[in-house]
C-alpha positions as CSV (number, residue, x, y, z in Angstrom):
1,M,98.3,118.6,101.0
2,K,101.2,117.4,101.1
3,A,103.2,114.0,103.1
4,M,106.4,113.8,104.5
5,I,108.2,110.5,105.0
6,L,110.8,110.0,107.6
7,A,113.7,107.8,106.4
8,A,116.8,109.3,107.6
9,G,117.4,106.9,110.3
10,L,120.8,104.2,110.7
11,G,118.6,101.3,110.8
12,T,121.1,100.0,113.6
13,R,118.6,96.9,114.7
14,L,118.8,95.7,110.9
15,R,122.2,95.6,111.0
16,P,124.5,94.2,108.9
17,L,122.1,94.2,106.3
18,T,121.6,98.0,106.6
19,D,125.7,98.4,106.2
20,S,125.5,98.5,102.9
21,I,121.7,99.0,102.3
22,P,119.6,101.9,103.9
23,K,116.8,100.7,105.4
24,P,113.7,102.5,103.1
25,L,115.4,100.1,100.3
26,V,115.5,96.5,102.6
27,P,113.0,94.3,100.1
28,V,109.5,93.8,101.0
29,V,107.4,91.3,98.6
30,D,109.5,92.3,96.0
31,H,109.5,95.9,96.6
32,P,111.8,98.8,98.7
33,L,110.1,99.0,102.4
34,I,109.3,102.5,101.5
35,A,107.2,102.2,98.8
36,Y,104.3,100.8,101.5
37,P,104.2,104.4,102.8
38,L,104.1,106.1,99.4
39,A,101.8,103.7,98.5
40,V,99.5,105.0,100.9
41,V,99.7,108.7,100.6
42,R,99.3,108.4,96.9
43,E,96.4,106.6,97.4
44,A,94.7,109.1,99.5
45,G,95.4,111.1,96.8
46,I,98.7,113.0,98.1
47,E,101.0,114.2,95.1
48,E,103.9,116.3,96.9
49,V,106.0,114.2,98.9
50,I,109.4,114.7,101.3
51,I,111.5,112.4,102.1
52,N,114.7,113.2,104.8
53,L,118.0,111.7,104.1
54,H,121.1,110.8,106.2
55,H,122.2,107.5,106.1
56,L,123.2,106.1,102.7
57,G,120.9,108.8,101.4
58,D,122.0,108.8,97.7
59,Q,120.7,104.9,97.2
60,V,117.5,105.7,98.3
61,R,117.4,109.1,95.9
62,E,119.1,107.1,93.2
63,A,116.2,104.4,93.6
64,L,113.3,106.7,94.0
65,G,114.0,109.3,91.9
66,D,111.4,112.2,90.9
67,G,108.9,109.6,92.3
68,S,107.0,109.2,88.9
69,A,107.3,105.3,89.3
70,H,105.7,105.6,92.4
71,G,102.7,108.1,91.5
72,V,104.2,111.4,93.5
73,S,106.6,114.2,93.0
74,I,109.5,113.6,95.2
75,T,111.1,116.2,96.6
76,Y,114.2,115.2,99.6
77,S,115.5,116.8,102.4
78,E,119.1,116.3,103.3
79,E,120.2,115.8,106.6
80,N,124.0,116.2,108.5
81,P,123.9,115.5,111.4
82,I,120.8,113.6,111.7
83,L,118.0,115.3,112.9
84,D,115.4,112.8,114.4
85,T,111.6,112.9,114.4
86,G,111.2,116.8,115.3
87,G,114.0,118.4,114.4
88,A,113.2,116.8,110.6
89,I,109.4,118.0,110.3
90,K,111.0,121.8,111.1
91,K,113.7,122.0,108.6
92,A,111.2,121.1,106.1
93,E,108.8,123.8,107.3
94,S,108.7,125.9,104.0
95,F,107.7,122.3,101.8
96,L,104.8,121.6,104.7
97,D,103.3,125.0,105.5
98,G,100.1,126.2,104.4
99,D,97.8,123.7,104.8
100,T,97.0,120.2,106.6
101,F,99.5,117.7,106.5
102,V,100.9,114.4,106.9
103,V,104.2,112.6,107.9
104,L,104.5,108.7,108.6
105,N,107.5,106.4,109.5
106,G,109.4,105.0,107.0
107,D,109.6,101.3,108.5
108,M,106.0,100.5,108.5
109,V,103.2,99.0,106.9
110,I,99.9,100.0,107.1
111,D,96.5,99.6,105.7
112,L,95.1,102.7,106.3
113,D,92.5,104.8,104.4
114,L,94.7,108.4,104.8
115,R,92.3,110.0,103.7
116,R,89.6,108.9,106.2
117,V,92.2,109.9,108.8
118,V,92.6,113.3,107.3
119,E,88.3,113.9,107.3
120,W,88.3,113.0,110.8
121,H,91.2,115.6,112.3
122,R,89.2,118.2,110.0
123,A,86.1,117.7,111.6
124,R,87.1,118.2,115.1
125,R,89.7,121.0,114.7
126,S,92.4,119.3,115.7
127,T,96.3,121.1,116.0
128,A,97.3,117.2,115.0
129,T,96.1,113.5,115.2
130,M,97.8,110.8,116.1
131,V,96.9,107.3,114.7
132,L,96.9,104.9,117.6
133,R,96.0,101.4,118.2
134,P,94.8,99.0,121.0
135,D,98.3,97.0,121.4
136,R,99.7,94.8,124.7
137,S,102.4,96.1,124.1
138,D,101.5,99.7,124.1
139,R,104.1,100.4,126.7
140,G,107.1,99.5,125.0
141,Y,106.3,102.1,122.2
142,G,105.0,104.7,124.7
143,Q,101.8,105.2,126.3
144,I,99.6,107.7,124.7
145,E,95.9,108.0,126.8
146,V,92.9,109.3,125.0
147,D,89.1,110.5,126.6
148,G,86.2,109.1,125.6
149,E,86.1,111.7,122.5
150,G,89.5,110.7,121.4
151,R,91.2,113.5,122.7
152,I,94.8,112.8,123.7
153,R,95.3,113.9,127.0
154,R,98.4,112.2,128.8
155,F,101.6,111.9,126.5
156,L,104.1,109.7,128.4
157,G,102.7,109.8,131.5
158,E,102.7,113.4,131.4
159,P,101.2,115.3,132.9
160,A,100.3,113.2,136.1
161,D,96.5,114.4,136.7
162,A,95.8,114.3,132.8
163,G,94.5,117.6,133.0
164,G,91.5,116.3,135.3
165,A,90.2,114.3,132.6
166,T,89.4,110.7,134.1
167,G,88.1,106.8,132.7
168,L,91.5,107.2,129.8
169,T,92.3,104.7,127.2
170,A,95.8,103.1,126.7
171,M,97.2,103.3,123.4
172,M,100.2,102.9,121.5
173,F,101.3,105.1,118.3
174,T,101.5,103.7,114.7
175,G,103.8,106.2,113.3
176,V,101.1,108.3,111.2
177,H,100.5,112.1,112.3
178,V,98.3,114.5,110.5
179,F,99.4,118.3,111.0
180,E,98.1,121.4,111.1
181,P,101.0,124.6,110.0
182,R,100.3,125.7,113.7
183,I,102.6,123.0,114.8
184,F,105.8,125.0,114.2
185,R,105.1,127.2,116.9
186,Y,106.5,124.2,119.3
187,M,109.5,123.8,117.2
188,Q,112.9,124.8,117.3
189,P,115.3,124.6,114.1
190,G,117.8,121.6,115.4
191,K,118.1,118.2,116.8
192,F,114.9,117.0,119.1
193,G,112.4,114.4,119.2
194,I,108.6,115.1,118.1
195,N,107.0,113.0,120.6
196,A,109.8,114.3,123.6
197,E,109.0,117.8,123.4
198,T,106.5,118.9,120.8
199,Y,103.6,116.9,121.9
200,P,104.4,117.3,125.7
201,A,104.5,121.1,125.0
202,M,101.1,121.3,122.8
203,I,99.2,119.1,125.5
204,A,100.6,122.2,128.1
205,A,99.6,124.9,125.9
206,G,95.8,123.1,125.8
207,E,96.3,122.4,122.1
208,P,93.6,120.1,120.7
209,L,95.3,116.8,119.8
210,F,93.2,113.8,119.2
211,G,94.1,110.1,118.5
212,Y,92.5,108.2,115.6
213,T,92.0,104.8,116.9
214,F,92.7,101.7,113.8
215,E,92.9,98.5,114.5
216,G,93.7,97.3,111.0
217,Y,97.1,95.0,109.6
218,W,99.9,97.4,110.4
219,A,103.6,96.4,111.3
220,V,107.2,97.8,112.1
221,L,109.6,95.8,110.2
222,D,113.0,97.4,112.2
223,T,114.4,94.0,113.6
224,H,115.2,91.0,111.1
225,E,112.7,88.9,113.1
226,L,109.8,91.6,112.6
227,L,111.3,92.3,109.0
228,E,110.7,88.3,107.9
229,A,107.0,88.0,109.9
230,G,106.2,91.3,107.7
231,R,107.6,89.7,104.8
232,R,105.2,86.7,105.0
233,E,102.0,88.6,105.7
234,I,102.5,90.9,103.3
235,A,102.7,88.0,100.7
236,S,99.3,86.6,102.3
237,G,97.8,89.4,101.0
238,V,96.7,91.4,103.9
239,L,96.7,94.8,102.2
240,G,93.9,96.4,100.7
241,P,94.8,96.9,96.8
242,G,95.1,100.9,97.3
243,R,98.2,100.3,100.1
244,Q,99.6,97.7,98.2
245,P,103.0,99.7,95.8
246,G,102.4,99.3,92.1
247,T,98.1,99.0,92.3
248,S,96.2,101.8,91.2
249,A,94.5,104.0,93.8
250,S,91.1,104.1,91.6
251,S,90.6,100.3,92.5
252,T,90.5,101.0,96.1
253,T,86.6,100.8,97.2
254,R,85.5,103.3,99.4
């Protein structure tokens, strides 16, 4: 199984810091921000990772190298122009195709057992699984509604009738996906957002899409306020040992 970490963004909400440092390399408790999703991937036993690059990408490549310092093997996908989430994943199809794969946003810190999510995804024969969480700010992050079995029935308000499903629960997306290669049937090369285009098309086609509910620690560090709050929380020890950069996956008790 392989993973992709999305790291090409401009980091505009962290300016002026990100005028000279790419967001993936912003320091968070003695580690670059991207080291945290890399630790989640490594702890799940995934060894092959592709990272997309655009803004100050040479710095990311120089800092991470071949990935050996983080316990993984890294391939890079250069984007010029930037392709958005869907376009980035489609561009990496030749690397990701062939088996279940995972995609994570590069600007978040999450105490997630990714191995368990993949098992849950496969047990439901899902084409795509989104890691979701109940949150009062779900509308600000994009509301996703699931039925009692966890199947995604309405995405950003569509379809309006939710396919006839009732009793839905509104959730928000954390930035972690699990995919089967079938997802590529709903993608064309170019710039597009997976949330805006791919997922709605899959729901309309009746593809099995599920939401895995996660209520552990999660933070997006994409503003100065969130970055400072995240630094304080992480320094206090909110992450399990396997999800901290520089710790061994074998030290995590499952």
